[in-house]
C-alpha positions in Angstrom: 117.4 122.2 140.4 113.9 122.8 139.2 114.6 122.7 135.7 116.2 119.3 136.0 112.9 118.1 138.0 110.7 119.6 135.3 112.8 118.2 132.7 112.8 114.6 133.9 109.1 114.9 134.6 108.6 116.0 131.2 110.6 112.8 129.8 108.8 110.5 132.0 105.9 111.7 130.7 106.9 111.4 127.0 108.0 108.0 127.7 104.5 107.0 129.0 102.7 108.5 126.2 105.1 106.9 123.8 104.7 103.6 125.5 101.0 103.9 125.4 101.0 104.7 121.5 103.3 101.7 121.1 100.9 99.4 122.9 97.7 100.7 121.0 99.7 100.0 117.8 100.9 96.5 118.5 97.7 95.2 120.4 96.0 94.4 116.8 99.1 92.6 115.6 99.3 90.7 118.9 95.4 89.6 118.8 95.7 88.6 115.4 98.7 86.6 115.9 97.6 84.8 119.1 94.2 84.3 117.4 95.7 82.3 114.6 97.5 79.7 117.0 94.5 79.3 119.7 91.8 76.4 119.2 88.3 77.3 118.1 87.1 76.1 121.8 89.4 78.7 123.5 88.5 81.8 121.2 84.4 81.3 121.8 85.1 81.2 125.2 87.9 84.0 125.8 86.6 86.3 122.9 89.9 88.4 123.2 93.1 86.2 123.3 96.5 87.5 123.6 98.3 84.6 125.2 96.9 81.5 124.4 96.3 78.7 126.8 97.1 76.0 124.2 98.8 76.7 120.8 97.6 75.0 117.7 98.7 75.0 114.1 95.7 73.9 112.8 94.6 77.1 111.1 98.5 77.4 109.0 97.6 73.7 108.1 94.7 74.7 106.5 96.2 77.7 105.0 99.2 76.2 103.6 97.1 72.9 102.4 95.0 75.1 100.1 96.1 74.7 96.3 98.5 76.9 94.8 100.2 78.5 97.8 103.7 77.7 97.0 103.3 79.1 93.2 101.7 82.2 94.4 104.4 83.1 96.6 106.8 82.5 93.6 104.3 85.0 91.3 104.3 87.6 94.2 108.2 87.6 95.0 108.8 87.9 91.2 106.2 90.7 91.2 107.8 92.3 94.2 111.4 92.1 93.3 111.3 92.8 89.5 108.2 95.3 89.8 110.3 97.4 92.5 113.5 97.5 90.2 111.6 98.3 87.5 109.7 101.1 89.3 113.1 102.5 90.7 114.5 102.6 87.3 111.8 104.1 85.5 111.0 106.7 88.5 114.6 107.9 89.0 115.4 108.9 85.1 112.5 111.3 84.5 112.9 112.6 88.3 116.5 113.2 87.5 115.7 115.0 84.4 112.9 117.2 85.9 115.0 118.1 88.9 117.2 120.2 86.1 115.7 123.9 86.1 117.3 124.5 83.1 115.2 121.7 81.2 113.2 123.3 78.2 109.4 123.1 79.0 109.9 122.0 82.5 107.0 123.7 84.0 104.8 122.2 81.3 106.0 118.6 81.7 105.5 118.9 85.5 102.1 120.3 84.9 101.3 117.4 82.5 102.5 114.9 85.1 100.6 116.1 87.8 97.4 116.4 85.7 98.0 112.6 85.2 97.8 112.3 89.3 94.4 114.1 89.5 92.6 112.8 86.6 93.0 109.3 84.9 91.0 107.4 82.4 89.3 105.0 84.8 88.6 101.4 85.0 87.1 100.6 81.7 89.5 102.4 79.3 92.5 100.9 81.6 91.0 97.3 81.0 90.5 97.8 77.3 94.3 99.5 77.0 95.8 96.1 78.9 93.6 94.0 76.8 94.6 95.9 73.7 98.1 95.7 74.2 98.2 91.6 74.8 98.7 92.0 78.4 96.1 89.8 79.8 96.6 86.6 81.6 100.5 87.9 81.8 102.4 89.0 84.9 103.3 92.0 83.1 99.8 93.3 83.2 100.5 93.5 87.0 103.8 95.4 86.5 103.8 97.6 83.5 100.6 99.8 84.3 101.8 101.0 87.5 105.6 101.7 86.7 105.8 105.1 87.4 104.0 106.6 90.6 103.7 110.5 90.1 103.8 110.7 94.0 106.8 109.1 94.3 108.5 110.8 91.1 107.6 114.0 92.4 109.4 113.1 95.9 112.4 111.7 94.2 112.9 114.8 92.0 112.6 117.0 95.1 115.2 114.9 96.7 117.5 115.2 93.7 117.1 119.1 93.7 118.5 119.4 97.1 121.6 117.8 96.4 124.6 120.2 95.9 125.0 121.6 92.4 128.6 121.8 92.8 128.9 117.7 92.9 127.9 117.7 89.4 129.7 120.7 88.3 132.9 119.0 90.0 131.9 115.8 87.7 131.7 117.7 84.3 134.9 119.3 85.0 136.5 115.9 85.4 135.0 114.7 82.3 131.9 112.8 83.3 128.8 112.8 81.4 125.4 112.9 82.7 124.6 109.3 83.0 128.2 108.9 84.6 127.4 111.7 86.7 123.8 109.9 87.6 125.5 106.7 87.9 128.6 107.1 90.2 127.4 110.6 91.9 123.9 111.1 92.2 123.1 107.6 93.0 125.0 106.6 96.0 123.9 109.8 97.5 120.2 109.2 96.9 120.1 105.7 98.8 117.8 107.3 101.6 115.4 108.2 98.8 115.8 105.0 96.9 115.2 102.8 99.9 112.1 104.7 101.1 110.6 104.9 97.7 111.7 101.2 96.9 109.8 100.5 100.3 106.4 102.3 99.1 106.6 100.5 95.6 107.2 96.9 97.3 104.5 97.0 99.8 102.3 98.0 96.9 103.1 95.2 94.9 102.8 92.4 97.8 99.4 93.8 98.8 97.9 94.4 95.2 95.0 92.0 94.6 92.4 93.7 92.2 94.6 94.2 89.3 95.2 90.3 89.4 91.2 89.7 89.7 91.0 92.0 86.7 93.7 90.8 84.3 94.7 87.2 85.3 92.5 83.9 84.9 95.2 81.3 84.7 95.4 79.9 88.2 99.4 79.3 88.1 99.6 83.2 87.7 97.6 84.1 90.8 99.5 86.4 93.3 99.2 85.6 97.1 96.7 87.7 98.1 94.2 86.3 95.4 94.9 82.7 96.3 94.6 83.5 100.0 91.1 85.2 99.5 90.2 82.1 97.4 91.2 79.8 100.3 89.3 81.8 102.8 86.2 81.7 100.3 86.4 77.9 100.3 86.6 77.5 104.2 83.9 79.7 104.6 81.7 77.7 102.1 82.4 74.0 104.2 79.3 72.9 105.6 79.4 72.2 109.5 79.8 68.8 109.4 82.8 69.0 106.9 84.5 71.2 109.5 84.0 68.9 112.3 85.8 66.3 110.4 88.7 68.4 110.1 89.4 69.2 113.4 89.2 72.2 116.0 90.1 75.1 113.8 87.5 78.3 113.2 86.9 80.4 110.2 88.1 83.0 112.0 91.4 81.8 113.2 92.2 80.9 109.4 91.8 84.4 108.7 94.0 85.6 111.0 96.5 82.9 110.0 96.1 84.3 106.5 96.8 87.7 107.6 100.0 86.7 109.2 101.1 84.6 106.3 100.4 87.5 103.8 101.9 90.3 106.1 104.9 88.9 108.0 107.3 88.3 104.6 106.9 92.1 103.8 107.3 93.3 107.5 110.9 91.3 107.6 112.0 94.0 104.9 111.3 97.1 107.1 114.1 96.7 109.5 117.1 96.4 106.7 116.0 99.8 105.4 114.4 101.5 108.5 117.4 103.9 109.0 117.1 105.4 105.8 113.1 105.8 106.0 112.9 108.7 108.1 115.6 110.7 106.2 114.4 109.7 102.6 110.8 110.8 103.6 111.9 114.0 104.9 114.3 115.1 102.5 112.5 114.5 99.6 109.3 116.4 100.8 110.5 119.3 102.5 110.1 121.3 99.2 107.1 120.5 96.7 
């Protein structure tokens, strides 16, 4: 009886703690969302707005009225979809090869790969390399330099190593080659790892900003994050008289609307792969 009461009390405390953590986590996002729909006068009066008294879409009108937002969405979607697919391809193949403990020179290759994660050429050599390869003002300059993440490669290699070797031995007995085994046996069993690593790559592509500033000068090739930054700068530079003519919308509300516009699309991806996410991270990182 005492055990049941202690157990229920423990569950109640856990639920209260988890509820408090969830509230603290959701508060910033709710605040950003609320301010983006709130008129300037109400934001100035209430300071902290969680439920707007009056809803306005002026901030979103200002953001979507910015030149090139539709084209920027196309560029960012192309970069995220194609870039993530190429990332998974170029990460899975070397990870599968390096997971074979009989591979000659495996330790040296792993040491070399990890060395590149700790030390890199730096900003200027990378810029000169991209320019020498003729990738300036090309969307491929945003995809090719980051095709393989060493951290993600090691996580995926560890995942492959934990698959039962009997599966591959059975496939070889049935006459299956390495590529057929990888495509028909290993990949279907590795969906949690692929979903997790794919999410890492997709979020990185969606949020990337600095490389586009470095390598892209053509406005038609600017991704979403750069265009939103240009819209925010143009709004901040408006004179007080111009702002008054445009309507009751504050720069702060426009900034919050820009955050929502750039965040919500990638958040919509998470529920579809959430069931694989925890398993992919845990299984792939148990062994180093």
